[in-house]
C-alpha positions as CSV (number, residue, x, y, z in Angstrom):
1,M,120.6,141.6,54.5
2,G,118.6,141.8,57.5
3,V,120.7,143.5,60.0
4,K,122.4,147.0,59.2
5,V,125.3,147.7,61.5
6,L,128.3,149.3,60.0
7,Q,128.2,152.0,57.4
8,V,131.6,151.8,56.1
9,Q,133.0,154.4,53.5
10,E,136.6,154.0,53.2
11,D,138.9,156.2,51.4
12,V,142.2,154.4,50.9
13,N,143.7,157.9,51.0
14,Q,142.8,158.2,54.7
15,R,144.6,155.6,56.3
16,P,147.9,153.9,56.2
17,A,148.6,150.8,54.5
18,E,149.3,148.5,57.8
19,P,146.9,145.5,58.0
20,Y,145.0,144.6,61.0
21,D,145.5,141.2,60.2
22,E,149.6,141.2,61.0
23,E,149.6,137.9,58.5
24,R,148.1,139.5,55.5
25,P,150.6,139.7,52.4
26,A,152.1,143.5,52.1
27,G,150.2,145.6,49.4
28,Q,147.1,143.5,49.6
29,P,144.1,146.0,50.5
30,A,142.6,146.1,54.0
31,P,139.1,144.4,54.2
32,A,136.7,146.1,55.7
33,P,135.4,145.8,59.4
34,R,132.8,143.9,58.9
35,E,135.1,141.3,56.9
36,V,138.0,141.5,59.6
37,L,135.6,141.1,62.7
38,G,132.3,140.2,61.5
39,L,129.1,142.0,62.4
40,S,128.7,141.5,66.4
41,E,132.3,140.3,67.3
42,L,134.0,142.8,69.9
43,L,137.4,144.3,70.6
44,D,139.5,144.4,73.7
45,V,141.5,147.7,74.1
46,R,143.8,149.3,76.5
47,V,143.2,152.7,77.8
48,K,146.5,154.3,77.0
49,R,145.6,157.7,78.2
50,V,142.9,159.9,80.1
51,T,142.7,163.7,79.7
52,V,141.0,166.7,81.5
53,E,139.6,168.4,78.2
54,A,137.4,170.9,80.1
55,E,135.2,171.2,83.3
56,D,133.6,167.6,83.7
57,I,134.7,166.3,80.5
58,R,137.6,163.6,80.0
59,S,138.9,161.9,76.5
60,F,139.9,158.1,76.6
61,E,142.5,157.1,74.2
62,F,141.9,153.3,73.6
63,V,144.7,151.4,71.7
64,D,145.1,147.8,71.0
65,P,146.8,145.8,73.7
66,R,149.8,144.2,71.1
67,A,150.1,147.7,69.3
68,K,148.2,146.6,66.5
69,V,146.4,148.7,63.9
70,L,142.8,149.4,64.8
71,P,140.3,148.6,62.1
72,P,139.3,151.7,60.2
73,F,136.8,154.4,60.9
74,T,135.1,157.5,59.3
75,A,134.4,161.1,60.7
76,G,131.0,160.7,62.7
77,A,131.3,157.1,63.7
78,H,130.9,156.1,67.0
79,L,131.2,152.8,69.1
80,D,129.9,150.8,71.8
81,V,132.0,150.6,75.1
82,H,131.2,148.0,77.8
83,L,131.7,149.4,80.8
84,P,133.4,147.8,84.1
85,N,129.4,148.4,85.8
86,G,127.9,146.1,83.2
87,L,126.3,148.9,81.6
88,V,127.0,149.4,77.5
89,R,127.4,153.1,76.1
90,Q,127.7,154.7,72.8
91,F,130.4,157.5,72.3
92,S,131.4,159.4,69.4
93,L,135.0,159.1,68.1
94,C,136.6,162.5,68.2
95,N,140.1,161.7,66.7
96,D,141.6,162.0,63.1
97,P,140.1,159.5,61.0
98,R,143.5,159.0,59.4
99,E,144.9,157.5,62.6
100,A,145.2,153.6,62.7
101,H,146.7,153.3,65.9
102,R,144.1,154.6,68.7
103,Y,140.5,155.5,68.9
104,V,139.7,158.4,71.3
105,V,136.1,159.3,72.7
106,A,135.5,162.2,75.6
107,V,132.6,162.0,77.8
108,L,130.8,164.6,79.7
109,R,130.4,163.2,83.4
110,E,126.1,164.0,83.9
111,P,125.3,164.1,87.3
112,G,121.9,163.0,86.7
113,G,122.5,160.3,84.1
114,R,122.1,156.5,84.6
115,G,125.6,155.5,85.3
116,G,127.4,155.3,82.2
117,S,129.5,158.6,82.2
118,A,130.0,158.4,86.1
119,C,131.4,155.0,85.7
120,M,133.7,156.4,83.0
121,H,134.8,159.1,85.3
122,D,135.0,157.2,88.6
123,V,136.0,154.0,87.6
124,V,137.9,153.6,84.3
125,R,141.6,154.5,84.6
126,E,144.8,154.4,82.4
127,G,145.9,150.8,81.8
128,D,142.5,149.7,82.3
129,E,141.2,147.0,79.6
130,V,137.5,147.6,78.2
131,T,135.5,145.8,75.5
132,I,134.4,148.0,72.6
133,T,132.4,147.2,69.4
134,V,133.9,148.1,65.8
135,P,133.1,151.5,64.9
136,R,130.2,152.1,63.0
137,N,128.8,155.7,61.3
138,H,125.2,156.6,61.2
139,F,126.4,160.2,60.9
140,P,128.7,160.2,57.6
141,L,130.4,163.1,56.4
142,H,129.4,164.0,52.8
143,E,132.6,164.8,51.4
144,D,131.4,165.6,47.9
145,A,129.6,168.5,49.1
146,R,130.7,172.0,48.1
147,R,130.9,173.8,51.9
148,H,130.3,172.2,55.2
149,L,128.5,173.9,58.0
150,L,129.1,172.4,61.5
151,I,127.3,173.0,64.5
152,A,128.0,171.7,67.7
153,G,126.5,172.1,71.5
154,G,128.8,171.0,74.5
155,I,129.9,167.4,74.4
156,G,128.2,167.2,71.0
157,I,131.5,168.3,69.5
158,T,132.8,164.8,69.6
159,P,131.6,163.6,66.6
160,I,132.0,167.3,64.7
161,L,135.7,167.2,65.9
162,A,136.5,164.0,63.9
163,M,134.8,165.9,60.9
164,V,136.6,168.8,61.4
165,R,140.2,167.3,61.4
166,R,139.0,165.2,58.2
167,L,137.6,168.6,56.2
168,A,140.8,170.0,57.5
169,A,142.6,167.4,55.9
170,L,141.1,167.7,52.8
171,G,141.3,171.4,52.2
172,A,137.7,171.8,52.3
173,D,135.4,174.8,53.0
174,Y,133.8,174.7,56.5
175,T,132.7,176.5,59.3
176,L,132.0,175.4,62.9
177,H,129.8,177.1,65.0
178,Y,130.9,175.6,68.7
179,C,128.3,176.3,71.1
180,T,128.9,176.2,75.3
181,R,128.0,178.0,78.4
182,S,131.4,179.2,79.0
183,P,135.1,179.1,78.2
184,Q,135.5,176.4,81.0
185,K,133.0,174.3,79.8
186,T,134.5,174.0,75.8
187,A,136.5,170.7,75.1
188,F,139.1,171.3,72.6
189,R,139.3,175.2,72.9
190,T,143.0,175.4,72.8
191,E,143.2,173.1,70.0
192,L,140.4,174.7,68.0
193,M,141.9,178.2,68.2
194,A,145.0,177.0,66.8
195,E,146.2,175.7,62.9
196,P,144.8,174.6,61.1
197,F,141.4,175.2,62.3
198,A,141.5,179.0,63.3
199,G,139.8,180.9,61.0
200,H,136.8,178.3,60.6
201,V,136.1,178.0,64.2
202,R,133.2,180.7,65.9
203,F,132.9,179.6,69.9
204,H,129.5,181.0,71.2
205,H,129.3,180.9,75.1
206,D,126.0,181.8,76.4
207,G,126.2,181.6,80.4
208,G,123.1,179.0,80.2
209,D,121.3,181.1,78.2
210,P,120.4,179.9,75.0
211,A,118.6,183.3,74.0
212,K,122.4,184.9,74.3
213,G,124.0,182.1,72.2
214,L,124.3,181.4,68.2
215,D,121.1,182.5,66.5
216,V,120.4,179.3,64.5
217,R,117.6,181.0,62.8
218,A,119.5,183.8,61.3
219,L,122.4,181.1,60.5
220,L,120.0,179.0,58.5
221,A,117.8,181.2,57.0
222,Q,119.2,181.5,53.5
223,V,119.6,178.0,51.6
224,E,123.1,177.7,50.4
225,T,123.3,175.3,47.3
226,G,125.8,172.6,47.8
227,T,126.3,173.1,51.7
228,H,125.4,170.5,54.1
229,V,124.6,171.2,57.5
230,Y,125.8,169.0,60.6
231,C,124.3,169.4,64.1
232,C,125.0,167.4,67.5
233,G,124.2,168.4,70.7
234,P,121.7,169.0,73.5
235,I,117.7,168.3,72.5
236,G,117.3,172.1,72.7
237,L,119.8,173.0,70.0
238,M,118.9,170.0,67.7
239,H,115.1,170.9,67.9
240,A,116.4,174.7,67.1
241,V,118.4,173.6,64.2
242,T,115.5,171.4,62.9
243,D,112.9,174.3,63.1
244,A,115.2,176.7,61.4
245,S,116.3,174.4,58.6
246,R,112.8,173.0,57.5
247,H,113.3,175.1,54.2
248,W,116.4,173.4,53.2
249,P,116.8,170.7,50.5
250,L,116.0,166.8,52.0
251,G,119.4,165.3,52.6
252,T,121.1,168.5,52.8
253,V,120.7,168.8,56.9
254,H,122.2,166.1,59.4
255,F,121.8,165.2,62.9
256,E,123.6,162.9,65.7
257,F,121.7,162.7,68.9
258,F,123.5,161.4,72.2
259,A,120.1,161.6,74.2
260,T,116.4,160.4,73.8
261,D,114.1,162.9,72.6
262,P,110.9,161.9,74.4
263,S,108.6,163.8,71.4
264,V,110.0,161.0,68.9
265,A,108.2,158.6,70.9
266,E,105.0,160.1,70.8
267,G,102.3,158.2,68.6
268,P,99.7,155.9,69.0
269,N,100.8,152.7,70.3
270,Q,98.6,150.1,68.8
271,G,99.2,146.3,67.9
272,F,100.3,145.2,64.7
273,E,101.9,142.1,63.0
274,V,105.3,141.4,61.9
275,E,106.1,138.7,59.1
276,I,109.4,137.0,58.9
277,A,110.3,136.7,55.1
278,S,112.7,133.7,55.6
279,T,110.2,131.6,57.1
280,G,106.9,133.3,56.6
281,A,106.1,133.2,60.1
282,V,103.6,136.0,61.7
283,Y,103.8,137.6,65.1
284,Q,101.6,140.0,66.6
285,V,103.5,142.9,68.5
286,P,101.0,144.2,71.2
287,P,100.3,147.5,72.6
288,G,103.8,148.3,75.2
289,K,105.7,145.7,73.8
290,T,108.7,146.6,71.1
291,V,109.2,144.4,67.9
292,L,112.5,143.6,69.3
293,E,111.0,142.2,72.4
294,V,108.6,140.1,70.4
295,L,111.3,138.6,68.1
296,R,113.7,137.9,70.9
297,D,110.6,136.0,72.5
298,M,110.1,134.3,69.2
299,G,113.9,133.0,69.2
300,H,115.4,135.8,66.7
301,D,118.7,136.5,67.8
302,V,118.7,140.2,67.0
303,D,121.4,142.6,67.9
304,S,121.0,145.5,70.0
305,S,122.5,148.0,72.4
306,C,121.2,151.1,73.7
307,E,117.6,150.1,72.8
308,E,116.2,153.8,72.7
309,G,116.7,154.1,69.2
310,L,120.1,156.1,69.6
311,C,123.0,153.7,68.2
312,G,121.5,151.7,65.2
313,T,122.6,148.4,66.2
314,C,119.0,146.8,65.7
315,I,118.1,148.2,62.2
316,V,116.4,145.9,60.1
317,D,115.3,145.9,56.3
318,V,112.0,146.4,55.8
319,L,110.5,144.6,52.5
320,E,106.7,145.6,52.7
321,G,105.0,147.9,55.0
322,E,105.4,151.5,56.4
323,P,107.0,151.4,59.6
324,D,106.2,154.2,62.6
325,H,109.9,155.6,62.8
326,R,110.4,156.7,66.3
327,D,114.1,156.6,66.5
328,L,117.2,159.0,66.2
329,V,119.5,157.4,63.8
330,L,117.9,157.0,60.5
331,D,117.9,160.3,58.4
332,D,115.0,162.0,56.6
333,E,115.9,160.1,53.3
334,E,116.2,156.6,54.8
335,K,112.8,157.1,56.7
336,K,110.8,158.3,53.9
337,S,112.1,155.0,52.1
338,N,110.4,153.3,54.5
339,K,113.0,150.2,54.0
340,L,114.4,150.7,57.1
341,M,113.4,150.6,60.8
342,T,115.1,150.1,64.7
343,V,113.2,147.4,66.1
344,C,114.2,148.7,69.6
345,C,111.5,151.5,69.5
346,S,109.8,152.0,65.8
347,R,106.7,150.4,65.8
348,A,104.3,150.4,62.2
349,K,101.5,152.5,60.9
350,S,100.5,149.9,58.7
351,A,98.7,146.6,59.7
352,R,101.8,144.5,58.9
353,L,105.4,144.9,58.2
354,K,107.5,142.4,56.4
355,L,110.9,142.0,57.6
356,D,114.0,140.5,56.1
357,L,115.2,138.3,58.9
């Protein structure tokens, strides 16, 4: 397989039995999204409801215009939204994965952003139709863990909230630490203070001074056997959790980035070669040009979306060579294996990479 787009972890107990394809015989197992829609097919959905969730945060509920069941998703998944202004942006799903009739995302209006959040807030209205992709998951919940420790900062609550909903449904052992500036900026606060979440959630309001918020180093000082940690939030919080968890076992700490991290992109920018396994063709990737750009110049159709190493759409399999990983999608184990890379931003440490294309 050349392009890794979807990571489906379907649990038959998560979803009702209704098929996405209404012609499928009753009782027949529902196919995974890649079988229903293909890897790159899009969905047209209607905006059923827009809700103010907190200061500068709105949620958007998407449904099928014909009231059909939507393709399933798992906690931690995101989708791409094709906006009316031509931009494509990735938003994490925050509703219960058991809900087959809707997708819900929450969007923070970013005054200094590139126009995506402003378009969602100012242009997208109830009743509008928008185009989205099938959900995909690069931030999955490890349901077999003995305990779950979740850390959310600001709008980073969105994928974490879907996880909390799933964990509550499973009766799992979990604690959520939710960091915001103030109660007014805390999305879904009222819901998280009620059952079944009450008792599992700790709110931390720092007034804009991280030093007055959650003590991440103290929280993660002691490794808890069987515990998995999940974090999504601003870069500062992500760095703090990264630094504080370096002594935790590999594969037990998981991150979801929603903004680029300039420090990840640092490193040598020398040229290298890429070899295409299916044809044997070898292309030069010069300094200042990405693998994705070279592949497109050579006529290869590689799916991509954010082109910043955030969404994972352009992940390809690596057969030989050592990538220089500069993305925020692959986890530590995937990067260490050197079997995958994001061609939109990652480069090579070896002189040549052989790609499964």
